[in-house]
N, C-alpha and C positions, 0 to 999 in steps of 0.2 A: 178291649185293650185301652189302658190309660197311659199317657205319656206325661212325664214331668220335665219341665225345662227350667233351668236356673240361669237367669240373665243377670250378669254382673253390672247392674244399672249404673252404679257410681263410676265405673270405669268407662262405659260407653257414652254416658250422658251425665257429666258432672253437674249440670245445671237443672237436673230433674226436680229437685226440691223447690227451686225458685219458681217453677211453673205451677206449683200447687199440688204436686203429686207427693204429698207427705203422709198419707194415711192409707189404710187398706181400702177405704171407700174409693180412692182414686186409682188403685192398682188396676182395676178393670178398665177404667178410662184410658190409662196409659197403654194397656194392651190393645185396646180398640183404636184409639186415635193416633198413637205414635208407632206402634208395632204392626198395625193394620190386621190384627187377628180378628176374624169374625166372632162376635159375641156368642153365637150359637155353638162355636167350637170350644169355648172355654168353660171348664167345670169350676175352676177356682183360680184366683190370682191373689197372691199374698206378698206384701212388702216385708222383707226381712232386713236385718241389720246390714247384711252384705250384698243384698240384691233382691231381685224380683223372682218369685217362684210361681210358675205357671203350670197348672194342671189342665191338659186338654182332654176332651171326652174320647174321641176315637180318631186316630190318625190314619187309619187304613184308607188308602185312596187319596190321601192329601199330600203325599210326598212330592208331587209336581206343582203344587200351588206356590205362588210367589211368596205369600206371607209365611208359609211353612219353611221354605228354603231359607228365608231371611232369619227366621227364629232359630233354626238349626245352626246357622252361621254365627249368630250372636251369642249363643248359649252353650251351656254344658247340658247334655241330654242324659236323662236317667229314665230307663224303661222300668215301669212298675208292673209286676205280674200278680 
């Protein structure tokens, strides 16, 4: 099971571009360093015009992890089947 999260990054962190997170290369760094999502849990992260799209590998058994709860709180969750 893969889960996709959409984080409205411009709304929650208006200064994100000033910290150097302005390309897809840094999307993964933002997920790791700011959102504290373990890299091994991330399939892909993409900066879009309106936010950060995060594809996680397998969320089964992760629902009680602090980083996962925070991600769910900050984002719009879309389950992909």
